[in-house]
NULUMNU-375687 format. One record per residue (C-alpha): x, y, z; residue number from 1; residue in three letters; chain. Coordinates in nm, 2 decimals, padded with zeros to 4 digits. Example, Ala and Ser with C-alpha at 12.3 -4.5 7.8 and 13.67 -1.06 7.14 Angstrom:
// NULUMNU-375687
[[01.23, -00.45, 00.78], 1, Ala, A]
[[01.37, -00.11, 00.71], 2, Ser, A]
This chain:
// NULUMNU-375687
[[06.96, 04.36, 03.04], 1, Unk, A]
[[07.24, 04.61, 02.98], 2, Unk, A]
[[07.13, 04.96, 02.90], 3, Unk, A]
[[07.45, 05.15, 02.84], 4, Unk, A]
[[07.55, 05.34, 02.53], 5, Unk, A]
[[07.81, 05.09, 02.42], 6, Unk, A]
[[07.84, 04.87, 02.11], 7, Unk, A]
[[07.57, 04.62, 02.20], 8, Unk, A]
[[07.28, 04.52, 01.97], 9, Unk, A]
[[06.96, 04.71, 02.02], 10, Unk, A]
[[06.66, 04.54, 02.18], 11, Unk, A]
[[06.37, 04.69, 01.99], 12, Unk, A]
[[06.00, 04.63, 01.94], 13, Unk, A]
[[05.92, 04.41, 01.64], 14, Unk, A]
[[05.85, 04.58, 01.31], 15, Unk, A]
[[05.48, 04.48, 01.33], 16, Unk, A]
[[05.43, 04.69, 01.64], 17, Unk, A]
[[05.23, 05.00, 01.54], 18, Unk, A]
[[05.42, 05.21, 01.80], 19, Unk, A]
[[05.74, 05.19, 01.58], 20, Unk, A]
[[05.64, 05.22, 01.21], 21, Unk, A]
[[05.89, 05.02, 01.01], 22, Unk, A]
[[06.12, 04.97, 01.31], 23, Unk, A]
[[06.39, 04.71, 01.29], 24, Unk, A]
[[06.71, 04.64, 01.47], 25, Unk, A]
[[07.01, 04.84, 01.36], 26, Unk, A]
[[07.35, 04.68, 01.28], 27, Unk, A]
[[07.51, 04.52, 01.59], 28, Unk, A]
[[07.82, 04.75, 01.56], 29, Unk, A]
[[07.61, 05.07, 01.58], 30, Unk, A]
[[07.62, 05.25, 01.91], 31, Unk, A]
[[07.30, 05.21, 02.11], 32, Unk, A]
[[07.22, 05.58, 02.11], 33, Unk, A]
[[07.27, 05.59, 01.74], 34, Unk, A]
[[07.02, 05.31, 01.69], 35, Unk, A]
[[06.77, 05.50, 01.91], 36, Unk, A]
[[06.83, 05.81, 01.70], 37, Unk, A]
[[06.76, 05.61, 01.38], 38, Unk, A]
[[06.44, 05.48, 01.53], 39, Unk, A]
[[06.31, 05.82, 01.63], 40, Unk, A]
[[06.40, 05.95, 01.29], 41, Unk, A]
[[06.20, 05.68, 01.13], 42, Unk, A]
[[05.90, 05.78, 01.34], 43, Unk, A]
[[05.95, 06.14, 01.23], 44, Unk, A]
[[05.97, 06.03, 00.87], 45, Unk, A]
[[05.65, 05.82, 00.91], 46, Unk, A]
[[05.47, 06.12, 01.05], 47, Unk, A]
[[05.40, 05.97, 01.39], 48, Unk, A]
[[05.47, 06.31, 01.54], 49, Unk, A]
[[05.39, 06.62, 01.32], 50, Unk, A]
[[05.60, 06.94, 01.30], 51, Unk, A]
[[05.54, 07.15, 01.61], 52, Unk, A]
[[05.41, 06.85, 01.81], 53, Unk, A]
[[05.57, 06.73, 02.13], 54, Unk, A]
[[05.73, 06.39, 02.12], 55, Unk, A]
[[05.70, 06.14, 02.42], 56, Unk, A]
[[05.91, 06.21, 02.72], 57, Unk, A]
[[06.26, 06.06, 02.76], 58, Unk, A]
[[06.11, 05.83, 03.02], 59, Unk, A]
[[05.84, 05.71, 02.79], 60, Unk, A]
[[06.08, 05.66, 02.50], 61, Unk, A]
[[06.32, 05.47, 02.73], 62, Unk, A]
[[06.04, 05.23, 02.82], 63, Unk, A]
[[05.93, 05.20, 02.46], 64, Unk, A]
[[06.28, 05.11, 02.33], 65, Unk, A]
[[06.38, 04.93, 02.65], 66, Unk, A]
[[06.70, 05.13, 02.70], 67, Unk, A]
[[06.82, 05.38, 02.96], 68, Unk, A]
[[06.69, 05.73, 02.98], 69, Unk, A]
[[07.05, 05.85, 02.93], 70, Unk, A]
[[07.07, 05.67, 02.60], 71, Unk, A]
[[06.75, 05.84, 02.48], 72, Unk, A]
[[06.88, 06.17, 02.60], 73, Unk, A]
[[07.19, 06.14, 02.39], 74, Unk, A]
[[06.99, 06.05, 02.09], 75, Unk, A]
[[06.76, 06.34, 02.13], 76, Unk, A]
[[07.06, 06.57, 02.19], 77, Unk, A]
[[07.19, 06.47, 01.84], 78, Unk, A]
[[06.85, 06.52, 01.68], 79, Unk, A]
[[06.83, 06.86, 01.83], 80, Unk, A]
[[07.18, 06.95, 01.70], 81, Unk, A]
[[07.05, 06.83, 01.36], 82, Unk, A]
[[06.76, 07.07, 01.39], 83, Unk, A]
[[06.51, 06.78, 01.37], 84, Unk, A]
[[06.39, 06.83, 01.73], 85, Unk, A]
[[06.37, 07.14, 01.95], 86, Unk, A]
[[06.40, 07.14, 02.33], 87, Unk, A]
[[06.19, 07.39, 02.52], 88, Unk, A]
[[06.28, 07.44, 02.89], 89, Unk, A]
[[06.00, 07.32, 03.11], 90, Unk, A]
[[05.78, 07.21, 02.82], 91, Unk, A]
[[05.94, 06.91, 02.66], 92, Unk, A]
[[06.09, 06.82, 02.32], 93, Unk, A]
[[05.91, 06.91, 02.00], 94, Unk, A]
[[05.94, 06.82, 01.64], 95, Unk, A]
[[06.12, 07.11, 01.47], 96, Unk, A]
[[05.93, 07.32, 01.22], 97, Unk, A]
[[06.04, 07.58, 00.97], 98, Unk, A]
[[05.82, 07.83, 01.16], 99, Unk, A]
[[06.09, 07.83, 01.43], 100, Unk, A]
[[06.28, 08.15, 01.41], 101, Unk, A]
[[06.62, 07.99, 01.45], 102, Unk, A]
[[06.54, 07.73, 01.18], 103, Unk, A]
[[06.35, 07.90, 00.91], 104, Unk, A]
[[06.65, 08.09, 00.77], 105, Unk, A]
[[06.92, 07.83, 00.85], 106, Unk, A]
[[06.99, 07.76, 00.48], 107, Unk, A]
[[07.02, 08.13, 00.38], 108, Unk, A]
[[07.37, 08.25, 00.46], 109, Unk, A]
[[07.35, 08.59, 00.31], 110, Unk, A]
[[07.41, 08.87, 00.56], 111, Unk, A]
[[07.42, 09.25, 00.52], 112, Unk, A]
[[07.74, 09.44, 00.57], 113, Unk, A]
[[07.55, 09.67, 00.80], 114, Unk, A]
[[07.19, 09.71, 00.92], 115, Unk, A]
[[06.89, 09.48, 00.94], 116, Unk, A]
[[06.93, 09.12, 00.81], 117, Unk, A]
[[06.56, 09.09, 00.72], 118, Unk, A]
[[06.47, 09.03, 00.36], 119, Unk, A]
[[06.13, 09.06, 00.19], 120, Unk, A]
[[06.00, 08.82, -00.07], 121, Unk, A]
[[05.85, 08.90, -00.41], 122, Unk, A]
[[05.70, 08.61, -00.62], 123, Unk, A]
[[05.77, 08.65, -00.99], 124, Unk, A]
[[05.62, 08.33, -01.12], 125, Unk, A]
[[05.51, 07.98, -01.02], 126, Unk, A]
[[05.43, 07.73, -01.30], 127, Unk, A]
[[05.46, 07.37, -01.40], 128, Unk, A]
[[05.69, 07.25, -01.67], 129, Unk, A]
[[05.88, 06.94, -01.78], 130, Unk, A]
[[06.22, 06.88, -01.61], 131, Unk, A]
[[06.53, 06.93, -01.82], 132, Unk, A]
[[06.79, 06.66, -01.80], 133, Unk, A]
[[07.01, 06.84, -01.55], 134, Unk, A]
[[06.71, 06.93, -01.32], 135, Unk, A]
[[06.58, 06.58, -01.34], 136, Unk, A]
[[06.92, 06.43, -01.25], 137, Unk, A]
[[06.96, 06.65, -00.95], 138, Unk, A]
[[06.61, 06.57, -00.82], 139, Unk, A]
[[06.63, 06.20, -00.89], 140, Unk, A]
[[06.36, 06.22, -01.16], 141, Unk, A]
[[06.33, 06.12, -01.52], 142, Unk, A]
[[06.39, 06.38, -01.79], 143, Unk, A]
[[06.05, 06.53, -01.88], 144, Unk, A]
[[05.89, 06.45, -01.55], 145, Unk, A]
[[05.67, 06.74, -01.42], 146, Unk, A]
[[05.83, 06.99, -01.19], 147, Unk, A]
[[05.72, 07.32, -01.04], 148, Unk, A]
[[05.93, 07.63, -01.11], 149, Unk, A]
[[05.91, 07.90, -00.85], 150, Unk, A]
[[06.10, 08.22, -00.94], 151, Unk, A]
[[06.12, 08.49, -00.67], 152, Unk, A]
[[06.32, 08.79, -00.55], 153, Unk, A]
[[06.45, 08.86, -00.21], 154, Unk, A]
[[06.48, 09.23, -00.14], 155, Unk, A]
[[06.64, 09.45, 00.12], 156, Unk, A]
[[06.40, 09.74, 00.13], 157, Unk, A]
[[06.33, 09.81, -00.24], 158, Unk, A]
[[06.67, 09.68, -00.35], 159, Unk, A]
[[06.68, 09.33, -00.51], 160, Unk, A]
[[06.94, 09.11, -00.34], 161, Unk, A]
[[06.87, 08.75, -00.45], 162, Unk, A]
[[06.71, 08.60, -00.76], 163, Unk, A]
[[06.60, 08.24, -00.70], 164, Unk, A]
[[06.49, 07.98, -00.95], 165, Unk, A]
[[06.34, 07.69, -00.74], 166, Unk, A]
[[06.26, 07.35, -00.89], 167, Unk, A]
[[06.03, 07.12, -00.70], 168, Unk, A]
[[05.92, 06.76, -00.79], 169, Unk, A]
[[05.57, 06.80, -00.94], 170, Unk, A]
[[05.44, 06.48, -00.78], 171, Unk, A]
[[05.52, 06.61, -00.43], 172, Unk, A]
[[05.38, 06.96, -00.49], 173, Unk, A]
[[05.05, 06.90, -00.66], 174, Unk, A]
[[04.83, 07.21, -00.62], 175, Unk, A]
[[05.11, 07.46, -00.56], 176, Unk, A]
[[05.02, 07.77, -00.75], 177, Unk, A]
[[05.12, 08.14, -00.75], 178, Unk, A]
[[04.80, 08.23, -00.58], 179, Unk, A]
[[04.86, 07.98, -00.30], 180, Unk, A]
[[05.22, 08.10, -00.25], 181, Unk, A]
[[05.12, 08.47, -00.26], 182, Unk, A]
[[04.84, 08.41, 00.00], 183, Unk, A]
[[05.08, 08.24, 00.25], 184, Unk, A]
[[05.25, 08.48, 00.48], 185, Unk, A]
[[05.48, 08.25, 00.66], 186, Unk, A]
[[05.82, 08.11, 00.55], 187, Unk, A]
[[05.81, 07.92, 00.22], 188, Unk, A]
[[05.95, 07.60, 00.38], 189, Unk, A]
[[05.68, 07.61, 00.64], 190, Unk, A]
[[05.42, 07.61, 00.36], 191, Unk, A]
[[05.59, 07.31, 00.21], 192, Unk, A]
[[05.60, 07.14, 00.55], 193, Unk, A]
[[05.24, 07.22, 00.66], 194, Unk, A]
[[05.05, 07.18, 00.33], 195, Unk, A]
[[05.26, 06.93, 00.13], 196, Unk, A]
[[05.42, 06.72, 00.40], 197, Unk, A]
[[05.77, 06.79, 00.27], 198, Unk, A]
[[06.04, 06.89, 00.53], 199, Unk, A]
[[06.38, 07.02, 00.43], 200, Unk, A]
[[06.63, 06.84, 00.66], 201, Unk, A]
[[06.97, 06.94, 00.51], 202, Unk, A]
[[07.12, 07.09, 00.20], 203, Unk, A]
[[07.43, 07.07, -00.02], 204, Unk, A]
[[07.55, 07.38, -00.19], 205, Unk, A]
[[07.79, 07.47, -00.48], 206, Unk, A]
[[07.91, 07.83, -00.50], 207, Unk, A]
[[08.09, 08.01, -00.78], 208, Unk, A]
[[08.14, 08.37, -00.90], 209, Unk, A]
[[07.96, 08.47, -01.22], 210, Unk, A]
[[07.89, 08.77, -01.43], 211, Unk, A]
[[07.53, 08.90, -01.47], 212, Unk, A]
[[07.38, 08.85, -01.81], 213, Unk, A]
[[07.15, 09.13, -01.94], 214, Unk, A]
[[06.82, 08.96, -01.83], 215, Unk, A]
[[06.96, 08.88, -01.48], 216, Unk, A]
[[07.11, 09.23, -01.45], 217, Unk, A]
[[06.77, 09.39, -01.53], 218, Unk, A]
[[06.59, 09.19, -01.26], 219, Unk, A]
[[06.86, 09.25, -00.99], 220, Unk, A]
[[06.91, 09.61, -01.10], 221, Unk, A]
[[07.28, 09.59, -01.17], 222, Unk, A]
[[07.49, 09.65, -01.47], 223, Unk, A]
[[07.53, 09.37, -01.73], 224, Unk, A]
[[07.85, 09.19, -01.64], 225, Unk, A]
[[07.84, 09.29, -01.27], 226, Unk, A]
[[07.98, 09.02, -01.04], 227, Unk, A]
[[07.73, 08.79, -00.87], 228, Unk, A]
[[07.75, 08.49, -00.64], 229, Unk, A]
[[07.59, 08.18, -00.79], 230, Unk, A]
[[07.46, 07.95, -00.52], 231, Unk, A]
[[07.31, 07.61, -00.63], 232, Unk, A]
[[07.15, 07.44, -00.34], 233, Unk, A]
[[07.00, 07.09, -00.33], 234, Unk, A]
[[06.77, 07.04, -00.03], 235, Unk, A]
[[06.70, 06.69, 00.10], 236, Unk, A]
[[06.44, 06.54, 00.32], 237, Unk, A]
[[06.45, 06.22, 00.53], 238, Unk, A]
[[06.66, 05.95, 00.38], 239, Unk, A]
[[06.86, 06.20, 00.18], 240, Unk, A]
[[06.58, 06.22, -00.08], 241, Unk, A]
[[06.63, 06.54, -00.29], 242, Unk, A]
[[06.31, 06.75, -00.29], 243, Unk, A]
[[06.43, 07.10, -00.40], 244, Unk, A]
[[06.69, 07.24, -00.64], 245, Unk, A]
[[06.75, 07.61, -00.60], 246, Unk, A]
[[06.96, 07.82, -00.82], 247, Unk, A]
[[07.02, 08.16, -00.67], 248, Unk, A]
[[07.21, 08.47, -00.79], 249, Unk, A]
[[07.32, 08.69, -00.50], 250, Unk, A]
[[07.43, 09.05, -00.51], 251, Unk, A]
[[07.72, 09.10, -00.28], 252, Unk, A]
[[07.79, 09.47, -00.31], 253, Unk, A]
[[07.62, 09.53, 00.02], 254, Unk, A]
[[07.59, 09.18, 00.15], 255, Unk, A]
[[07.82, 08.89, 00.21], 256, Unk, A]
[[07.79, 08.51, 00.23], 257, Unk, A]
[[07.87, 08.39, 00.59], 258, Unk, A]
[[07.92, 08.03, 00.69], 259, Unk, A]
[[08.01, 07.91, 01.04], 260, Unk, A]
[[08.25, 07.62, 01.03], 261, Unk, A]
[[08.24, 07.39, 01.32], 262, Unk, A]
């Protein structure tokens, strides 16, 4: 059997095999490493390996999928680049978690012009409401479906820097309360991941300049009409399923938005 990374069809275990939940052969034109990447992603999505847990070794995965170790390595390399897996020298490969320092802030692109980049959080409210038409459309819900609204501030010292309105599908976040959020000391995405089984994989953003209205100005401690950066971010989990709509207003008088283009 040929085990190179060419354009051959993937010999996989049958879908009924419990070792590969929902596994099925990818299209014949898909590169072999890409098919292995898809199969590993399906196992991650199915919860076969939890965030922070080690996945099987490259040798074990190569035997499982009946391909070469090099093909598995290339698939894992891409999953690590996508921040789904984390390699640890001498320890193995682990499912990425938002508790990882290099991952927990990867969607927040605001940086100070000088000084410490750390921001503190202040929860303003957390409540359930019915989704408006635009929120429902973004989250793939029906208008009027339940959502959870989380409003919070990010502060640099005592100075407000970001005002976030975060909308979450109510069905996925049953039991999320202000008390539960206030009592959790780790990153918010780690809370979502650990207690609700929702992992943010990637995000799409829309950015525009706006002027602060009186209510926004009061919260962010700027003058009404002051320039702000409006950042609307839709976060998605496995299968490009939308699981969070975030509408943030950023002060940029002492901070800037930085994005590295590859």
